[in-house]
Short mmCIF file of the C-alpha atoms (twelve columns), coordinates in Angstrom:
data_MODEL
# 
_entry.id   MODEL 
# 
loop_
_atom_site.group_PDB 
_atom_site.id 
_atom_site.type_symbol 
_atom_site.label_atom_id 
_atom_site.label_alt_id 
_atom_site.label_comp_id 
_atom_site.label_asym_id 
_atom_site.label_seq_id 
_atom_site.Cartn_x 
_atom_site.Cartn_y 
_atom_site.Cartn_z 
_atom_site.pdbx_PDB_model_num 
ATOM 1   C CA . UNK A 1   11.925  41.415  12.534  1 
ATOM 2   C CA . UNK A 2   10.336  40.753  15.970  1 
ATOM 3   C CA . UNK A 3   9.276   37.189  15.058  1 
ATOM 4   C CA . UNK A 4   9.697   34.923  12.063  1 
ATOM 5   C CA . UNK A 5   7.171   32.312  11.032  1 
ATOM 6   C CA . UNK A 6   8.278   28.864  9.885   1 
ATOM 7   C CA . UNK A 7   6.276   29.041  6.634   1 
ATOM 8   C CA . UNK A 8   7.744   32.456  5.744   1 
ATOM 9   C CA . UNK A 9   11.257  31.124  6.342   1 
ATOM 10  C CA . UNK A 10  10.655  28.189  3.977   1 
ATOM 11  C CA . UNK A 11  9.021   30.385  1.318   1 
ATOM 12  C CA . UNK A 12  11.838  32.924  1.294   1 
ATOM 13  C CA . UNK A 13  14.610  30.338  0.927   1 
ATOM 14  C CA . UNK A 14  12.900  27.754  -1.274  1 
ATOM 15  C CA . UNK A 15  14.966  27.204  -4.408  1 
ATOM 16  C CA . UNK A 16  17.851  29.325  -3.103  1 
ATOM 17  C CA . UNK A 17  21.425  28.090  -2.623  1 
ATOM 18  C CA . UNK A 18  23.379  28.651  0.591   1 
ATOM 19  C CA . UNK A 19  27.182  28.508  0.716   1 
ATOM 20  C CA . UNK A 20  28.148  26.133  3.528   1 
ATOM 21  C CA . UNK A 21  31.630  27.583  3.947   1 
ATOM 22  C CA . UNK A 22  30.266  31.113  4.352   1 
ATOM 23  C CA . UNK A 23  27.561  29.896  6.727   1 
ATOM 24  C CA . UNK A 24  30.067  28.005  8.845   1 
ATOM 25  C CA . UNK A 25  32.365  31.022  8.899   1 
ATOM 26  C CA . UNK A 26  29.592  33.303  10.106  1 
ATOM 27  C CA . UNK A 27  28.032  30.816  12.546  1 
ATOM 28  C CA . UNK A 28  30.569  28.075  13.369  1 
ATOM 29  C CA . UNK A 29  28.405  26.608  16.149  1 
ATOM 30  C CA . UNK A 30  25.362  26.065  13.917  1 
ATOM 31  C CA . UNK A 31  25.029  22.310  13.366  1 
ATOM 32  C CA . UNK A 32  24.300  21.518  9.704   1 
ATOM 33  C CA . UNK A 33  25.951  18.110  9.528   1 
ATOM 34  C CA . UNK A 34  22.697  16.328  8.742   1 
ATOM 35  C CA . UNK A 35  21.971  18.487  5.696   1 
ATOM 36  C CA . UNK A 36  22.977  17.022  2.362   1 
ATOM 37  C CA . UNK A 37  25.206  19.135  0.138   1 
ATOM 38  C CA . UNK A 38  28.680  19.302  -1.328  1 
ATOM 39  C CA . UNK A 39  29.675  22.756  -0.143  1 
ATOM 40  C CA . UNK A 40  26.226  24.133  -0.924  1 
ATOM 41  C CA . UNK A 41  22.856  23.710  0.787   1 
ATOM 42  C CA . UNK A 42  20.213  23.516  -1.927  1 
ATOM 43  C CA . UNK A 43  16.917  25.172  -1.035  1 
ATOM 44  C CA . UNK A 44  14.797  22.037  -1.008  1 
ATOM 45  C CA . UNK A 45  11.966  21.743  1.501   1 
ATOM 46  C CA . UNK A 46  13.735  18.857  3.221   1 
ATOM 47  C CA . UNK A 47  16.994  20.799  3.613   1 
ATOM 48  C CA . UNK A 48  15.216  23.946  4.771   1 
ATOM 49  C CA . UNK A 49  13.215  22.016  7.370   1 
ATOM 50  C CA . UNK A 50  16.470  20.695  8.853   1 
ATOM 51  C CA . UNK A 51  18.029  24.151  8.700   1 
ATOM 52  C CA . UNK A 52  15.015  25.646  10.481  1 
ATOM 53  C CA . UNK A 53  15.254  23.044  13.235  1 
ATOM 54  C CA . UNK A 54  18.970  23.807  13.668  1 
ATOM 55  C CA . UNK A 55  18.230  27.539  13.960  1 
ATOM 56  C CA . UNK A 56  15.329  26.907  16.330  1 
ATOM 57  C CA . UNK A 57  17.832  25.442  18.822  1 
ATOM 58  C CA . UNK A 58  18.981  29.042  19.349  1 
ATOM 59  C CA . UNK A 59  15.414  30.177  20.109  1 
ATOM 60  C CA . UNK A 60  13.597  29.766  23.410  1 
ATOM 61  C CA . UNK A 61  10.096  31.091  22.796  1 
ATOM 62  C CA . UNK A 62  8.600   27.609  23.305  1 
ATOM 63  C CA . UNK A 63  7.052   27.442  19.838  1 
ATOM 64  C CA . UNK A 64  8.738   25.442  17.079  1 
ATOM 65  C CA . UNK A 65  6.733   27.345  14.472  1 
ATOM 66  C CA . UNK A 66  8.310   30.715  15.255  1 
ATOM 67  C CA . UNK A 67  11.649  32.196  16.228  1 
ATOM 68  C CA . UNK A 68  11.912  35.480  18.102  1 
ATOM 69  C CA . UNK A 69  15.205  35.466  20.037  1 
ATOM 70  C CA . UNK A 70  17.979  37.652  18.549  1 
ATOM 71  C CA . UNK A 71  20.540  34.805  18.061  1 
ATOM 72  C CA . UNK A 72  18.101  32.800  15.941  1 
ATOM 73  C CA . UNK A 73  16.767  35.816  14.059  1 
ATOM 74  C CA . UNK A 74  20.264  36.980  13.176  1 
ATOM 75  C CA . UNK A 75  21.009  33.658  11.468  1 
ATOM 76  C CA . UNK A 76  17.765  33.868  9.477   1 
ATOM 77  C CA . UNK A 77  18.440  37.458  8.434   1 
ATOM 78  C CA . UNK A 78  21.975  36.502  7.355   1 
ATOM 79  C CA . UNK A 79  20.554  33.665  5.227   1 
ATOM 80  C CA . UNK A 80  17.995  35.968  3.598   1 
ATOM 81  C CA . UNK A 81  20.657  38.553  2.797   1 
ATOM 82  C CA . UNK A 82  23.160  36.067  1.408   1 
ATOM 83  C CA . UNK A 83  20.598  34.250  -0.728  1 
ATOM 84  C CA . UNK A 84  19.061  37.467  -2.050  1 
ATOM 85  C CA . UNK A 85  15.611  36.304  -1.037  1 
ATOM 86  C CA . UNK A 86  12.725  38.729  -0.777  1 
ATOM 87  C CA . UNK A 87  9.812   38.617  1.616   1 
ATOM 88  C CA . UNK A 88  6.887   36.615  0.290   1 
ATOM 89  C CA . UNK A 89  3.645   38.423  0.957   1 
ATOM 90  C CA . UNK A 90  1.206   36.493  -1.216  1 
ATOM 91  C CA . UNK A 91  1.151   33.385  -3.349  1 
ATOM 92  C CA . UNK A 92  3.799   30.681  -3.464  1 
ATOM 93  C CA . UNK A 93  5.392   28.354  -5.955  1 
ATOM 94  C CA . UNK A 94  5.125   24.595  -6.297  1 
ATOM 95  C CA . UNK A 95  7.636   22.889  -8.544  1 
ATOM 96  C CA . UNK A 96  8.590   26.240  -10.020 1 
ATOM 97  C CA . UNK A 97  4.974   27.111  -10.841 1 
ATOM 98  C CA . UNK A 98  3.235   30.022  -9.141  1 
ATOM 99  C CA . UNK A 99  -0.011  28.654  -7.752  1 
ATOM 100 C CA . UNK A 100 -3.267  30.544  -7.603  1 
ATOM 101 C CA . UNK A 101 -4.374  29.071  -4.301  1 
ATOM 102 C CA . UNK A 102 -7.737  30.796  -4.411  1 
ATOM 103 C CA . UNK A 103 -8.454  29.049  -7.697  1 
ATOM 104 C CA . UNK A 104 -7.247  25.723  -6.321  1 
ATOM 105 C CA . UNK A 105 -9.456  26.057  -3.235  1 
ATOM 106 C CA . UNK A 106 -12.485 27.005  -5.320  1 
ATOM 107 C CA . UNK A 107 -11.855 24.041  -7.621  1 
ATOM 108 C CA . UNK A 108 -11.625 21.698  -4.630  1 
ATOM 109 C CA . UNK A 109 -14.980 22.981  -3.411  1 
ATOM 110 C CA . UNK A 110 -16.428 22.500  -6.897  1 
ATOM 111 C CA . UNK A 111 -15.052 18.957  -7.187  1 
ATOM 112 C CA . UNK A 112 -16.698 17.846  -3.950  1 
ATOM 113 C CA . UNK A 113 -20.028 19.387  -4.912  1 
ATOM 114 C CA . UNK A 114 -20.092 18.026  -8.449  1 
ATOM 115 C CA . UNK A 115 -18.829 14.534  -7.595  1 
ATOM 116 C CA . UNK A 116 -21.447 14.137  -4.861  1 
ATOM 117 C CA . UNK A 117 -24.189 15.480  -7.110  1 
ATOM 118 C CA . UNK A 118 -23.231 13.233  -10.030 1 
ATOM 119 C CA . UNK A 119 -23.363 10.103  -7.848  1 
ATOM 120 C CA . UNK A 120 -26.779 10.925  -6.432  1 
ATOM 121 C CA . UNK A 121 -28.171 12.009  -9.789  1 
ATOM 122 C CA . UNK A 122 -27.083 8.710   -11.337 1 
ATOM 123 C CA . UNK A 123 -28.941 6.826   -8.586  1 
ATOM 124 C CA . UNK A 124 -32.074 8.922   -9.181  1 
ATOM 125 C CA . UNK A 125 -31.927 8.289   -12.932 1 
ATOM 126 C CA . UNK A 126 -30.804 4.659   -13.124 1 
ATOM 127 C CA . UNK A 127 -30.783 3.172   -9.630  1 
ATOM 128 C CA . UNK A 128 -27.007 2.764   -9.800  1 
ATOM 129 C CA . UNK A 129 -24.564 5.467   -8.749  1 
ATOM 130 C CA . UNK A 130 -20.933 6.082   -9.694  1 
ATOM 131 C CA . UNK A 131 -19.092 4.742   -6.629  1 
ATOM 132 C CA . UNK A 132 -18.924 1.671   -4.406  1 
ATOM 133 C CA . UNK A 133 -16.894 1.194   -1.250  1 
ATOM 134 C CA . UNK A 134 -13.843 -1.030  -1.126  1 
ATOM 135 C CA . UNK A 135 -15.318 -2.793  1.933   1 
ATOM 136 C CA . UNK A 136 -18.843 -3.170  0.502   1 
ATOM 137 C CA . UNK A 137 -20.685 -6.444  -0.249  1 
ATOM 138 C CA . UNK A 138 -20.449 -5.438  -3.930  1 
ATOM 139 C CA . UNK A 139 -16.650 -5.288  -3.708  1 
ATOM 140 C CA . UNK A 140 -16.507 -8.593  -1.840  1 
ATOM 141 C CA . UNK A 141 -18.255 -10.278 -4.759  1 
ATOM 142 C CA . UNK A 142 -15.682 -8.694  -7.091  1 
ATOM 143 C CA . UNK A 143 -12.855 -10.146 -4.995  1 
ATOM 144 C CA . UNK A 144 -14.532 -13.569 -5.105  1 
ATOM 145 C CA . UNK A 145 -14.987 -13.310 -8.843  1 
ATOM 146 C CA . UNK A 146 -18.699 -14.011 -8.386  1 
ATOM 147 C CA . UNK A 147 -20.064 -12.282 -11.482 1 
ATOM 148 C CA . UNK A 148 -23.477 -13.889 -11.076 1 
ATOM 149 C CA . UNK A 149 -23.862 -12.364 -7.614  1 
ATOM 150 C CA . UNK A 150 -22.721 -8.992  -8.977  1 
ATOM 151 C CA . UNK A 151 -25.297 -9.103  -11.750 1 
ATOM 152 C CA . UNK A 152 -27.979 -10.046 -9.243  1 
ATOM 153 C CA . UNK A 153 -27.128 -6.941  -7.202  1 
ATOM 154 C CA . UNK A 154 -27.103 -4.739  -10.305 1 
ATOM 155 C CA . UNK A 155 -30.496 -6.152  -11.397 1 
ATOM 156 C CA . UNK A 156 -31.999 -5.333  -7.996  1 
ATOM 157 C CA . UNK A 157 -30.668 -1.782  -8.094  1 
ATOM 158 C CA . UNK A 158 -31.608 -0.980  -11.687 1 
ATOM 159 C CA . UNK A 159 -34.790 -3.019  -12.118 1 
ATOM 160 C CA . UNK A 160 -32.925 -5.236  -14.578 1 
ATOM 161 C CA . UNK A 161 -31.977 -2.391  -16.921 1 
ATOM 162 C CA . UNK A 162 -28.188 -2.725  -16.647 1 
ATOM 163 C CA . UNK A 163 -25.872 -5.624  -17.406 1 
ATOM 164 C CA . UNK A 164 -22.269 -5.976  -16.412 1 
ATOM 165 C CA . UNK A 165 -19.825 -5.727  -19.336 1 
ATOM 166 C CA . UNK A 166 -16.430 -5.954  -17.646 1 
ATOM 167 C CA . UNK A 167 -14.682 -5.927  -14.288 1 
ATOM 168 C CA . UNK A 168 -11.321 -4.195  -14.158 1 
ATOM 169 C CA . UNK A 169 -9.108  -3.202  -11.206 1 
ATOM 170 C CA . UNK A 170 -11.019 -0.440  -9.448  1 
ATOM 171 C CA . UNK A 171 -13.843 -0.249  -11.995 1 
ATOM 172 C CA . UNK A 172 -16.935 -2.074  -13.227 1 
ATOM 173 C CA . UNK A 173 -18.361 -1.198  -16.654 1 
ATOM 174 C CA . UNK A 174 -22.111 -1.463  -17.242 1 
ATOM 175 C CA . UNK A 175 -24.370 -1.146  -20.277 1 
ATOM 176 C CA . UNK A 176 -28.130 -0.619  -20.387 1 
ATOM 177 C CA . UNK A 177 -30.716 -1.886  -22.829 1 
ATOM 178 C CA . UNK A 178 -30.275 1.197   -25.007 1 
ATOM 179 C CA . UNK A 179 -26.531 0.615   -25.327 1 
ATOM 180 C CA . UNK A 180 -25.587 3.438   -22.983 1 
ATOM 181 C CA . UNK A 181 -22.420 2.730   -20.967 1 
ATOM 182 C CA . UNK A 182 -21.675 3.596   -17.345 1 
ATOM 183 C CA . UNK A 183 -18.726 2.997   -15.076 1 
ATOM 184 C CA . UNK A 184 -18.703 2.253   -11.361 1 
ATOM 185 C CA . UNK A 185 -15.601 3.351   -9.481  1 
ATOM 186 C CA . UNK A 186 -14.197 1.745   -6.347  1 
ATOM 187 C CA . UNK A 187 -13.521 4.266   -3.592  1 
ATOM 188 C CA . UNK A 188 -12.660 4.615   0.083   1 
ATOM 189 C CA . UNK A 189 -12.081 7.421   2.551   1 
ATOM 190 C CA . UNK A 190 -8.555  8.080   1.206   1 
ATOM 191 C CA . UNK A 191 -9.581  7.332   -2.385  1 
ATOM 192 C CA . UNK A 192 -12.313 9.967   -2.206  1 
ATOM 193 C CA . UNK A 193 -9.858  12.474  -0.778  1 
ATOM 194 C CA . UNK A 194 -7.240  11.839  -3.455  1 
ATOM 195 C CA . UNK A 195 -9.829  12.187  -6.231  1 
ATOM 196 C CA . UNK A 196 -10.854 15.650  -5.051  1 
ATOM 197 C CA . UNK A 197 -7.298  16.801  -4.327  1 
ATOM 198 C CA . UNK A 198 -6.354  15.648  -7.813  1 
ATOM 199 C CA . UNK A 199 -9.165  17.694  -9.345  1 
ATOM 200 C CA . UNK A 200 -8.058  20.791  -7.432  1 
ATOM 201 C CA . UNK A 201 -4.358  20.477  -8.254  1 
ATOM 202 C CA . UNK A 202 -4.870  19.597  -11.915 1 
ATOM 203 C CA . UNK A 203 -7.376  22.404  -12.379 1 
ATOM 204 C CA . UNK A 204 -4.888  24.863  -10.891 1 
ATOM 205 C CA . UNK A 205 -2.189  23.764  -13.342 1 
ATOM 206 C CA . UNK A 206 0.050   21.827  -10.952 1 
ATOM 207 C CA . UNK A 207 -0.783  18.307  -12.077 1 
ATOM 208 C CA . UNK A 208 2.869   17.258  -11.926 1 
ATOM 209 C CA . UNK A 209 2.976   18.075  -8.240  1 
ATOM 210 C CA . UNK A 210 -0.133  15.964  -7.672  1 
ATOM 211 C CA . UNK A 211 1.581   13.045  -9.390  1 
ATOM 212 C CA . UNK A 212 4.394   13.385  -6.834  1 
ATOM 213 C CA . UNK A 213 1.925   13.600  -3.955  1 
ATOM 214 C CA . UNK A 214 -0.011  10.586  -5.208  1 
ATOM 215 C CA . UNK A 215 3.156   8.544   -5.606  1 
ATOM 216 C CA . UNK A 216 4.289   9.427   -2.116  1 
ATOM 217 C CA . UNK A 217 0.919   8.520   -0.562  1 
ATOM 218 C CA . UNK A 218 0.832   5.178   -2.394  1 
ATOM 219 C CA . UNK A 219 4.368   4.387   -1.259  1 
ATOM 220 C CA . UNK A 220 3.216   5.116   2.296   1 
ATOM 221 C CA . UNK A 221 0.407   2.544   2.051   1 
ATOM 222 C CA . UNK A 222 -2.238  5.245   1.520   1 
ATOM 223 C CA . UNK A 223 -1.650  6.998   4.834   1 
ATOM 224 C CA . UNK A 224 -3.608  10.227  5.177   1 
ATOM 225 C CA . UNK A 225 -1.006  11.648  7.540   1 
ATOM 226 C CA . UNK A 226 1.616   11.411  4.788   1 
ATOM 227 C CA . UNK A 227 -0.750  13.279  2.473   1 
ATOM 228 C CA . UNK A 228 -0.912  16.008  5.130   1 
ATOM 229 C CA . UNK A 229 2.899   16.130  5.242   1 
ATOM 230 C CA . UNK A 230 3.026   16.587  1.467   1 
ATOM 231 C CA . UNK A 231 0.421   19.353  1.539   1 
ATOM 232 C CA . UNK A 232 2.354   21.109  4.287   1 
ATOM 233 C CA . UNK A 233 5.417   21.084  2.028   1 
ATOM 234 C CA . UNK A 234 3.315   23.111  -0.420  1 
ATOM 235 C CA . UNK A 235 2.487   25.679  2.239   1 
ATOM 236 C CA . UNK A 236 -0.832  24.327  3.543   1 
ATOM 237 C CA . UNK A 237 -1.507  25.128  7.214   1 
ATOM 238 C CA . UNK A 238 -2.168  22.357  9.726   1 
ATOM 239 C CA . UNK A 239 -5.010  23.206  12.108  1 
ATOM 240 C CA . UNK A 240 -5.327  20.679  14.916  1 
ATOM 241 C CA . UNK A 241 -8.826  20.205  16.277  1 
ATOM 242 C CA . UNK A 242 -10.105 18.681  19.494  1 
ATOM 243 C CA . UNK A 243 -13.794 19.342  20.163  1 
ATOM 244 C CA . UNK A 244 -13.254 18.069  23.718  1 
ATOM 245 C CA . UNK A 245 -11.128 19.968  26.219  1 
ATOM 246 C CA . UNK A 246 -7.852  18.642  27.579  1 
ATOM 247 C CA . UNK A 247 -9.582  18.149  30.937  1 
ATOM 248 C CA . UNK A 248 -12.337 16.074  29.336  1 
ATOM 249 C CA . UNK A 249 -9.813  13.872  27.510  1 
ATOM 250 C CA . UNK A 250 -7.779  13.448  30.705  1 
ATOM 251 C CA . UNK A 251 -10.793 12.484  32.828  1 
ATOM 252 C CA . UNK A 252 -11.814 9.937   30.180  1 
ATOM 253 C CA . UNK A 253 -8.364  8.356   30.106  1 
ATOM 254 C CA . UNK A 254 -7.834  9.267   26.434  1 
ATOM 255 C CA . UNK A 255 -4.063  9.385   26.727  1 
ATOM 256 C CA . UNK A 256 -3.178  9.239   23.025  1 
ATOM 257 C CA . UNK A 257 -5.652  11.965  22.101  1 
ATOM 258 C CA . UNK A 258 -4.559  14.118  25.017  1 
ATOM 259 C CA . UNK A 259 -0.914  13.601  24.078  1 
ATOM 260 C CA . UNK A 260 -1.590  14.704  20.507  1 
ATOM 261 C CA . UNK A 261 -3.468  17.789  21.730  1 
ATOM 262 C CA . UNK A 262 -0.639  18.777  24.072  1 
ATOM 263 C CA . UNK A 263 1.970   18.303  21.349  1 
ATOM 264 C CA . UNK A 264 -0.121  20.393  18.948  1 
ATOM 265 C CA . UNK A 265 -0.412  23.178  21.532  1 
ATOM 266 C CA . UNK A 266 3.379   23.161  21.841  1 
ATOM 267 C CA . UNK A 267 3.714   23.557  18.072  1 
ATOM 268 C CA . UNK A 268 5.363   20.146  17.808  1 
ATOM 269 C CA . UNK A 269 5.179   17.655  14.961  1 
ATOM 270 C CA . UNK A 270 2.577   14.929  15.439  1 
ATOM 271 C CA . UNK A 271 1.660   11.598  13.892  1 
ATOM 272 C CA . UNK A 272 4.948   10.629  12.285  1 
ATOM 273 C CA . UNK A 273 4.315   7.623   10.040  1 
ATOM 274 C CA . UNK A 274 6.440   4.462   10.099  1 
ATOM 275 C CA . UNK A 275 7.652   5.016   6.539   1 
ATOM 276 C CA . UNK A 276 10.966  6.424   5.236   1 
ATOM 277 C CA . UNK A 277 11.066  10.210  5.046   1 
ATOM 278 C CA . UNK A 278 8.116   10.854  7.350   1 
ATOM 279 C CA . UNK A 279 8.659   13.571  9.946   1 
ATOM 280 C CA . UNK A 280 5.087   14.111  11.086  1 
ATOM 281 C CA . UNK A 281 2.967   17.215  10.643  1 
ATOM 282 C CA . UNK A 282 3.884   20.558  12.193  1 
ATOM 283 C CA . UNK A 283 0.787   22.090  13.835  1 
ATOM 284 C CA . UNK A 284 0.212   25.752  13.002  1 
ATOM 285 C CA . UNK A 285 -2.920  26.300  15.101  1 
ATOM 286 C CA . UNK A 286 -5.197  24.517  17.575  1 
ATOM 287 C CA . UNK A 287 -8.980  24.664  17.938  1 
ATOM 288 C CA . UNK A 288 -10.193 23.016  21.140  1 
ATOM 289 C CA . UNK A 289 -13.125 23.052  23.525  1 
ATOM 290 C CA . UNK A 290 -16.427 23.358  21.675  1 
ATOM 291 C CA . UNK A 291 -18.300 20.079  22.085  1 
ATOM 292 C CA . UNK A 292 -21.152 20.294  24.569  1 
ATOM 293 C CA . UNK A 293 -19.969 23.691  25.783  1 
ATOM 294 C CA . UNK A 294 -20.105 27.249  24.543  1 
ATOM 295 C CA . UNK A 295 -16.732 28.031  22.940  1 
ATOM 296 C CA . UNK A 296 -14.857 31.014  24.308  1 
ATOM 297 C CA . UNK A 297 -14.310 34.049  22.062  1 
ATOM 298 C CA . UNK A 298 -10.924 32.820  20.828  1 
ATOM 299 C CA . UNK A 299 -12.245 29.365  19.895  1 
ATOM 300 C CA . UNK A 300 -15.341 30.876  18.290  1 
ATOM 301 C CA . UNK A 301 -13.166 33.117  16.110  1 
ATOM 302 C CA . UNK A 302 -11.082 30.128  14.968  1 
ATOM 303 C CA . UNK A 303 -14.185 28.082  14.179  1 
ATOM 304 C CA . UNK A 304 -15.613 30.913  12.098  1 
ATOM 305 C CA . UNK A 305 -12.302 31.246  10.280  1 
ATOM 306 C CA . UNK A 306 -12.333 27.517  9.482   1 
ATOM 307 C CA . UNK A 307 -15.950 27.702  8.314   1 
ATOM 308 C CA . UNK A 308 -14.932 30.290  5.712   1 
ATOM 309 C CA . UNK A 309 -12.316 28.028  4.098   1 
ATOM 310 C CA . UNK A 310 -13.595 26.925  0.651   1 
ATOM 311 C CA . UNK A 311 -11.725 23.606  0.609   1 
ATOM 312 C CA . UNK A 312 -9.729  21.595  3.100   1 
ATOM 313 C CA . UNK A 313 -8.275  18.127  3.608   1 
ATOM 314 C CA . UNK A 314 -8.173  16.310  6.916   1 
ATOM 315 C CA . UNK A 315 -7.340  13.265  8.985   1 
ATOM 316 C CA . UNK A 316 -8.826  12.087  12.270  1 
ATOM 317 C CA . UNK A 317 -7.384  10.273  15.276  1 
ATOM 318 C CA . UNK A 318 -3.863  9.788   14.033  1 
ATOM 319 C CA . UNK A 319 -4.894  9.085   10.456  1 
ATOM 320 C CA . UNK A 320 -7.444  6.324   11.087  1 
ATOM 321 C CA . UNK A 321 -9.870  8.261   8.901   1 
ATOM 322 C CA . UNK A 322 -9.305  10.721  6.045   1 
ATOM 323 C CA . UNK A 323 -11.713 13.267  4.606   1 
ATOM 324 C CA . UNK A 324 -12.142 16.439  2.586   1 
ATOM 325 C CA . UNK A 325 -14.360 19.381  3.355   1 
ATOM 326 C CA . UNK A 326 -15.714 22.662  2.070   1 
ATOM 327 C CA . UNK A 327 -17.606 25.698  3.301   1 
ATOM 328 C CA . UNK A 328 -17.610 24.601  6.944   1 
ATOM 329 C CA . UNK A 329 -18.618 20.990  6.302   1 
ATOM 330 C CA . UNK A 330 -16.653 17.760  6.434   1 
ATOM 331 C CA . UNK A 331 -17.378 15.415  3.517   1 
ATOM 332 C CA . UNK A 332 -16.225 11.826  3.959   1 
ATOM 333 C CA . UNK A 333 -16.768 8.613   2.019   1 
ATOM 334 C CA . UNK A 334 -18.034 5.433   3.679   1 
ATOM 335 C CA . UNK A 335 -16.060 2.421   2.509   1 
ATOM 336 C CA . UNK A 336 -18.980 -0.003  3.037   1 
ATOM 337 C CA . UNK A 337 -21.253 1.929   0.645   1 
ATOM 338 C CA . UNK A 338 -23.090 0.005   -2.066  1 
ATOM 339 C CA . UNK A 339 -23.431 1.466   -5.606  1 
ATOM 340 C CA . UNK A 340 -27.003 2.575   -4.850  1 
ATOM 341 C CA . UNK A 341 -26.183 4.297   -1.559  1 
ATOM 342 C CA . UNK A 342 -26.987 8.015   -1.777  1 
ATOM 343 C CA . UNK A 343 -25.252 8.502   1.556   1 
ATOM 344 C CA . UNK A 344 -21.935 7.093   0.390   1 
ATOM 345 C CA . UNK A 345 -20.622 10.624  0.926   1 
ATOM 346 C CA . UNK A 346 -21.847 12.292  4.091   1 
ATOM 347 C CA . UNK A 347 -21.508 15.949  5.041   1 
ATOM 348 C CA . UNK A 348 -21.420 17.227  8.615   1 
ATOM 349 C CA . UNK A 349 -20.686 20.722  9.976   1 
ATOM 350 C CA . UNK A 350 -17.207 20.963  11.479  1 
ATOM 351 C CA . UNK A 351 -18.750 21.831  14.841  1 
ATOM 352 C CA . UNK A 352 -20.674 18.542  14.882  1 
ATOM 353 C CA . UNK A 353 -17.921 16.390  13.338  1 
ATOM 354 C CA . UNK A 354 -17.863 13.289  15.558  1 
ATOM 355 C CA . UNK A 355 -14.137 12.463  15.637  1 
ATOM 356 C CA . UNK A 356 -12.346 13.606  18.787  1 
ATOM 357 C CA . UNK A 357 -9.007  14.769  17.391  1 
ATOM 358 C CA . UNK A 358 -7.542  15.429  13.981  1 
ATOM 359 C CA . UNK A 359 -6.098  17.877  11.501  1 
ATOM 360 C CA . UNK A 360 -7.634  20.245  8.999   1 
ATOM 361 C CA . UNK A 361 -5.147  21.084  6.237   1 
ATOM 362 C CA . UNK A 362 -5.958  24.552  4.884   1 
ATOM 363 C CA . UNK A 363 -4.621  25.903  1.550   1 
ATOM 364 C CA . UNK A 364 -2.229  28.885  1.622   1 
ATOM 365 C CA . UNK A 365 -3.926  32.234  2.036   1 
ATOM 366 C CA . UNK A 366 -6.824  30.999  4.161   1 
ATOM 367 C CA . UNK A 367 -5.180  30.844  7.595   1 
# 
């Protein structure tokens, strides 16, 4: 075992139990005080992350995502042997369910395509789409309770064909002259992301895990970085991107962006959120240096690899913005969009994506 990857370590020990007394007897200097357990370390992601960090203290390869020094590797091999774990070569489990990640990724791609198409088709057919932004003039009238102003907007969009039936939290129900009903849904950058992630997870048969993810994100005040942390727990890879080079960021005085890029290059965790349980996201790869310049062969290969991912989730600039993407294109929702805005969801190639730094979260098996 010349090197061991962080994700492989987690996969091989997930759900396994480790005897603390035996571990302490074999490696008395290994610090496991911060790991919960009454004589046994349960193989939860949280416990295994702490165990990995303790083992990584014995490694000096400069990358927190791998261990390669004999002292660290010997501890990992001992753990694998004692827990009876086998090497994981493909697939992984979430909540005890084996996930077909190819299916999940394909479903995520399908969700984005169909949700965008349905919104635009509704506008073509009726003048009114399926979504409105939570910072739009339409939503402001909802907050004010100004139903007359809402109806005036709906009349202008639909040539007077639709009337408002009800206004509920997050939704507005309409009815046309023929009695046909329609529902407008409030959305935002994170709301759009969660809708498509939900479709992918539920379609792949792990709806219970999505419920957990959704709960965690809501508890974290809808932070996209916390969503990334949850996806990483499921084995998703975190690919940090910076279209600009470190030199460009430095010359421009972009200290925060440069700091994030340098931390990502070191394999460190970035963008820890100020909420309980947040540890930040561990960066598995870095793509940098392709805006306004010809990328070198290494960067070009990484870009092409990213462009072949069917479905991904991302955040930009520390989580200020959240998005999904598919087939080499970022697809984000604009929170000021009106119900008749065909460009409420915009798609841009990853190479032209305007945000300076961020993360692409890639499903297992695609990186």
